[in-house]
C-alpha positions as CSV (number, residue, x, y, z in Angstrom):
1,M,3.1,10.0,12.4
2,L,6.9,10.0,12.6
3,M,8.4,7.3,14.7
4,P,10.8,8.6,17.4
5,D,14.2,7.0,17.7
6,P,13.8,3.9,19.9
7,K,17.0,4.6,21.8
8,A,15.9,8.2,22.6
9,L,12.5,6.9,23.7
10,R,14.0,4.3,25.9
11,S,16.4,6.9,27.4
12,L,13.5,9.2,28.1
13,L,11.4,6.5,29.7
14,A,14.3,5.5,31.9
15,R,14.8,9.2,33.0
16,Y,11.1,9.5,33.7
17,A,11.2,6.3,35.8
18,D,14.3,7.5,37.7
19,L,12.6,10.9,38.5
20,R,9.4,9.3,39.6
21,I,11.2,6.8,41.9
22,A,13.2,9.6,43.4
23,A,10.0,11.5,44.2
24,P,11.0,15.1,43.3
25,T,11.7,16.9,46.5
26,N,13.0,20.2,45.2
27,D,12.1,22.6,42.4
28,G,14.9,21.4,40.1
29,N,13.7,17.8,40.3
30,R,10.1,18.8,39.7
31,R,11.1,20.8,36.7
32,A,13.1,17.9,35.4
33,L,10.1,15.6,35.8
34,D,7.9,18.1,34.1
35,D,10.3,18.5,31.2
36,V,10.6,14.7,30.7
37,T,6.8,14.3,30.9
38,Y,6.3,17.1,28.3
39,T,8.9,15.6,26.0
40,L,7.4,12.1,26.2
41,C,4.0,13.6,25.4
42,V,5.4,15.4,22.4
43,M,7.4,12.4,21.1
44,T,4.3,10.2,21.4
45,A,1.8,12.8,20.2
46,T,-0.3,12.4,23.3
47,S,-1.6,14.9,25.9
48,T,-1.3,12.9,29.2
49,I,1.6,11.0,30.6
50,E,-0.5,7.9,31.0
51,D,-1.3,7.9,27.3
52,A,2.4,8.7,26.5
53,L,3.7,5.7,28.5
54,E,1.2,3.4,26.8
55,R,2.0,4.7,23.3
56,A,5.7,4.5,24.0
57,D,5.4,0.9,25.0
58,A,3.4,0.2,21.8
59,M,6.0,2.0,19.7
60,L,8.9,0.1,21.2
61,A,7.1,-3.2,20.7
62,G,6.5,-2.3,17.1
63,A,10.1,-1.3,16.7
64,A,11.2,-4.6,18.2
65,K,8.9,-6.5,15.9
66,A,10.2,-4.6,12.8
67,T,13.8,-5.3,13.9
68,A,13.0,-9.0,14.4
69,T,11.4,-9.2,11.0
70,A,14.4,-7.4,9.4
71,A,16.7,-9.8,11.2
72,T,15.1,-12.8,9.5
73,V,16.3,-11.7,6.1
74,P,19.3,-13.8,5.3
75,P,22.6,-11.9,4.7
76,P,24.0,-11.9,1.2
77,A,26.2,-14.8,0.2
78,T,29.9,-14.4,1.0
79,G,31.2,-17.4,-0.9
80,T,33.7,-17.3,-3.7
81,P,32.8,-15.2,-6.7
82,A,31.2,-16.9,-9.7
83,I,33.6,-18.2,-12.3
84,S,33.2,-16.3,-15.5
85,A,34.2,-17.4,-19.0
86,P,37.8,-17.0,-19.7
87,S,38.7,-13.8,-21.5
88,H,40.4,-13.9,-24.8
89,E,42.7,-10.9,-24.4
90,S,45.0,-12.0,-27.1
91,A,42.3,-12.2,-29.8
92,P,41.6,-9.0,-31.8
93,P,38.2,-7.5,-31.4
94,R,35.6,-8.6,-33.9
95,D,33.7,-6.1,-35.9
96,D,30.8,-8.2,-37.2
97,S,28.2,-6.7,-34.9
98,G,26.5,-4.7,-37.7
99,V,26.9,-1.5,-35.7
100,T,28.6,1.4,-37.3
101,L,30.3,3.9,-35.0
102,V,30.5,7.5,-36.1
103,A,33.1,9.8,-34.7
């Protein structure tokens, strides 16, 4: 199953909570609540809002755990670059490699 974007899921959950708290009093608010409910069900692959809310919580908990795990990986070193052997730019190239180049 595809994982919905956690930000979009949180936003939808907040919208659902706002609409539920406001207790839809007109047709516009009822339609908005129905739309959010439907979208939550689709995003979580469930058929009831109760299941959708439960699955959304589980998905967000899993996403938080994955983020925490990823955060424990140390960042790459940012120190000074390794010192390499000095180059001998003035010396002519040697041709004792045993490789013959053909043009």
